[in-house]
C-alpha positions as CSV (number, residue, x, y, z in Angstrom):
1,M,-31.8,0.5,6.2
2,P,-29.2,2.5,4.1
3,L,-26.4,0.1,5.3
4,L,-28.5,-3.0,4.2
5,F,-29.1,-1.3,0.8
6,V,-25.4,-0.6,0.3
7,L,-24.5,-4.1,1.3
8,G,-27.0,-5.5,-1.2
9,I,-25.6,-3.4,-4.0
10,L,-22.0,-4.5,-3.0
11,V,-23.1,-8.2,-3.1
12,Q,-24.8,-7.7,-6.5
13,V,-21.8,-6.0,-8.0
14,T,-19.4,-8.6,-6.6
15,F,-21.4,-11.5,-8.0
16,A,-21.8,-9.7,-11.4
17,I,-18.0,-9.1,-11.6
18,H,-17.4,-12.8,-10.6
19,A,-19.7,-13.9,-13.5
20,I,-17.9,-11.7,-16.0
21,K,-14.4,-12.5,-15.0
22,N,-15.1,-16.3,-14.9
23,G,-16.8,-16.3,-18.3
24,K,-20.3,-17.3,-17.0
25,D,-23.3,-17.1,-19.3
26,R,-24.5,-13.5,-19.7
27,Y,-28.0,-14.3,-18.5
28,W,-26.5,-14.5,-15.0
29,I,-25.9,-10.8,-15.1
30,F,-29.6,-10.2,-15.8
31,I,-30.7,-12.6,-13.0
32,I,-28.3,-11.0,-10.5
33,M,-29.3,-7.4,-11.3
34,C,-33.0,-7.9,-11.7
35,F,-33.6,-10.3,-8.8
36,P,-31.1,-9.1,-6.2
37,L,-31.7,-11.5,-3.3
38,L,-32.9,-14.5,-5.1
39,G,-30.6,-14.1,-8.1
40,C,-27.5,-13.8,-6.0
41,L,-28.6,-16.8,-3.9
42,V,-29.2,-19.0,-7.0
43,Y,-25.9,-17.9,-8.6
44,F,-24.1,-18.7,-5.4
45,L,-25.6,-22.2,-5.1
46,V,-25.3,-23.1,-8.8
47,E,-22.0,-21.4,-9.9
48,M,-19.9,-20.4,-6.9
49,L,-20.4,-23.0,-4.3
50,P,-19.1,-26.0,-6.3
51,D,-15.9,-24.1,-7.0
52,M,-15.5,-22.6,-3.5
53,H,-13.8,-25.4,-1.7
54,H,-10.6,-23.8,-0.3
55,S,-11.0,-21.0,-2.8
56,R,-9.2,-17.7,-2.3
57,A,-12.0,-15.9,-4.1
58,A,-14.5,-17.1,-1.5
59,K,-12.4,-15.9,1.3
60,D,-12.0,-12.5,-0.4
61,I,-15.7,-12.1,-0.8
62,G,-16.3,-13.0,2.8
63,Q,-13.7,-10.5,4.0
64,A,-15.2,-7.8,1.8
65,V,-18.7,-8.4,3.3
66,I,-17.3,-8.4,6.8
67,K,-15.4,-5.1,6.2
68,T,-18.5,-3.4,5.0
69,V,-20.7,-4.6,7.9
70,D,-18.0,-4.1,10.6
71,P,-15.1,-2.0,9.4
72,S,-13.4,-1.9,12.8
73,R,-13.6,-5.6,13.4
74,D,-9.9,-6.4,12.7
75,L,-8.6,-3.5,14.9
76,R,-11.0,-4.5,17.7
77,Q,-9.8,-8.1,17.6
78,A,-6.2,-7.1,17.5
79,R,-6.7,-4.9,20.6
80,E,-8.4,-7.7,22.4
81,K,-5.7,-10.2,21.4
82,F,-2.9,-7.9,22.6
83,E,-4.7,-7.1,25.9
84,F,-5.2,-10.8,26.6
85,T,-1.7,-11.8,25.5
86,P,0.7,-8.9,25.1
87,T,3.4,-10.7,23.1
88,F,5.7,-9.2,20.5
89,N,3.7,-10.7,17.6
90,N,0.4,-9.5,19.0
91,S,1.8,-6.0,19.6
92,K,3.2,-5.9,16.0
93,A,-0.1,-7.0,14.6
94,L,-1.9,-4.3,16.6
95,G,0.5,-1.7,15.2
96,D,-0.4,-2.9,11.7
97,E,-4.1,-2.6,12.2
98,L,-3.7,0.9,13.7
99,V,-1.8,1.9,10.6
100,K,-4.6,0.5,8.4
101,S,-7.1,2.6,10.4
102,G,-5.0,5.7,10.0
103,L,-4.1,5.9,13.7
104,H,-0.5,6.6,13.2
105,E,0.2,8.3,16.6
106,E,-1.0,5.2,18.5
107,A,0.8,3.0,16.0
108,I,4.1,4.8,16.9
109,Q,3.6,4.0,20.6
110,T,2.8,0.4,19.8
111,Y,5.8,-0.1,17.5
112,R,8.1,1.6,19.9
113,S,7.0,-0.8,22.6
114,C,8.0,-3.7,20.3
115,L,11.6,-2.4,20.0
116,C,13.0,-3.6,23.3
117,G,15.0,-6.6,24.6
118,P,15.8,-9.1,21.9
119,H,13.7,-7.1,19.4
120,L,15.5,-3.8,20.0
121,K,16.5,-3.5,16.3
122,E,13.9,-5.7,14.7
123,P,13.8,-4.6,11.1
124,Y,10.0,-4.9,10.5
125,C,9.1,-2.7,13.4
126,L,11.9,-0.2,12.7
127,F,10.6,0.3,9.1
128,A,7.0,0.4,10.2
129,L,7.8,2.9,12.9
130,A,9.7,5.0,10.3
131,Q,6.6,5.0,8.1
132,S,4.3,6.1,10.9
133,Y,6.7,8.9,11.9
134,F,6.7,10.0,8.2
135,A,2.9,9.9,8.1
136,T,2.8,12.2,11.1
137,E,5.4,14.5,9.6
138,K,8.0,13.6,12.2
139,F,10.7,13.4,9.6
140,L,13.8,13.6,11.8
141,E,12.5,10.6,13.9
142,A,11.8,8.7,10.7
143,L,15.4,9.4,9.5
144,D,16.7,8.1,12.8
145,C,14.8,4.8,12.5
146,L,15.9,4.4,8.9
147,E,19.6,5.0,9.7
148,T,19.4,2.4,12.5
149,L,17.8,0.0,10.0
150,G,20.5,0.7,7.4
151,D,23.2,0.1,10.0
152,T,21.8,-3.1,11.3
153,R,19.9,-4.6,8.3
154,P,20.8,-2.9,5.0
155,D,19.2,-5.9,3.2
156,Y,15.7,-5.2,4.6
157,K,13.5,-3.7,1.9
158,P,16.5,-1.7,0.6
159,A,14.6,0.1,-2.2
160,E,11.6,1.0,-0.1
161,A,13.6,2.1,2.9
162,H,16.0,4.1,0.7
163,L,13.1,5.9,-1.0
164,L,11.5,6.8,2.4
165,Y,14.9,8.0,3.5
166,C,15.2,10.3,0.5
167,R,11.7,11.7,1.1
168,A,12.3,12.3,4.8
169,L,15.5,14.1,4.0
170,E,13.7,16.3,1.4
171,L,10.8,17.1,3.7
172,S,13.0,17.8,6.7
173,G,14.8,20.5,4.7
174,N,18.0,18.7,3.8
175,E,17.5,19.0,0.1
176,N,21.1,18.8,-1.0
177,K,21.6,15.4,0.7
178,A,18.2,14.3,-0.6
179,L,19.4,15.1,-4.2
180,N,22.5,12.9,-3.8
181,E,20.5,10.1,-2.3
182,Y,17.8,10.3,-5.0
183,E,20.5,10.3,-7.7
184,T,21.9,7.0,-6.2
185,L,18.5,5.4,-5.7
186,S,17.3,6.3,-9.2
187,R,19.9,4.0,-10.8
188,H,18.4,0.8,-9.4
189,Y,14.9,1.6,-8.0
190,P,12.4,-0.9,-9.4
191,G,10.0,1.7,-10.8
192,E,9.8,5.3,-11.9
193,E,8.8,6.9,-8.6
194,A,12.4,7.5,-7.5
195,R,13.4,9.1,-10.8
196,C,10.3,11.3,-10.9
197,R,10.8,12.5,-7.3
198,Y,14.5,13.1,-8.1
199,A,13.6,15.2,-11.2
200,L,11.0,17.2,-9.3
201,L,13.5,18.1,-6.6
202,L,16.1,19.0,-9.3
203,K,13.5,21.3,-10.9
204,K,12.6,22.9,-7.6
205,N,16.3,23.7,-6.9
206,G,16.7,25.3,-10.3
207,H,18.4,22.4,-12.2
208,V,15.8,22.6,-15.0
209,H,17.8,21.0,-17.8
210,Q,19.0,18.1,-15.6
211,A,15.4,17.5,-14.4
212,R,14.3,17.4,-18.1
213,D,16.9,14.8,-18.8
214,V,15.7,12.6,-16.0
215,F,12.0,13.0,-17.0
216,Q,13.0,12.2,-20.6
217,R,14.8,9.0,-19.4
218,V,11.6,7.9,-17.7
219,L,9.7,8.2,-21.0
220,V,12.4,6.4,-23.0
221,E,12.6,3.5,-20.6
222,A,8.8,3.3,-20.3
223,K,8.5,3.1,-24.1
224,M,10.8,0.0,-24.2
225,A,9.3,-1.6,-21.1
226,P,6.6,-4.3,-21.3
227,K,2.9,-3.3,-21.1
228,Y,2.4,-4.5,-17.5
229,Y,5.2,-2.3,-16.4
230,R,3.8,0.8,-18.2
231,S,0.4,0.0,-16.6
232,S,1.9,-0.2,-13.1
233,Q,3.9,3.0,-13.5
234,K,1.3,5.0,-15.5
235,D,1.0,7.8,-12.9
236,W,4.7,8.5,-12.8
237,I,5.0,8.2,-16.6
238,S,2.1,10.7,-16.9
239,M,3.9,13.0,-14.4
240,A,7.1,12.9,-16.5
241,R,5.2,13.6,-19.7
242,Q,3.4,16.6,-18.1
243,N,6.7,18.0,-16.9
244,L,8.1,17.8,-20.4
245,S,5.2,19.4,-22.1
């Protein structure tokens, strides 16, 4: 019963948000909220169904409902698919679902099994493996994967891979090298995370004035950046502001 109640609330909220975002008449909100089952059904038939043919929104709603009712469905299907046909693509897909479920230890074994034969240095799996190693605090193993990736495919997600490399260096205790790498990355990273992490490590190592300069640069560049950029980087901008206060 609690699950059905939660599902009903989710459907109501989803339909109400759809009505607001798509500029529907406000009386639909009243109908949806006051008559949960009937209101949602009528709204679906009158307003959503005519627009749903090949609609991305319809698929998203369906996926959200499925996730609520059966949250382990995708992982279960990925396991079954791999057990029936243990191909490289199915193994990679299983690894991805394990990561989504927070099962990083099992994901490590799955991604490692992908890295063999013609796929020995496959960039997607190397990077995914490095991320799972990092998530389980196996920082040296993550560094090894990232160094292999950098040697073989330096063009594969260079900013993301470089940031993960910096963080793994820092958390493995190699802070001097991490500072050098952060400094290099901060010049071209598409966002403020690299600069803020660089400044935090500078501050931790006693370079307070240099750290303030980096935080100040974050605020200056954010002020000149467009609104969408400031919105996407608001957490890092806020961190910079707090460290300067």
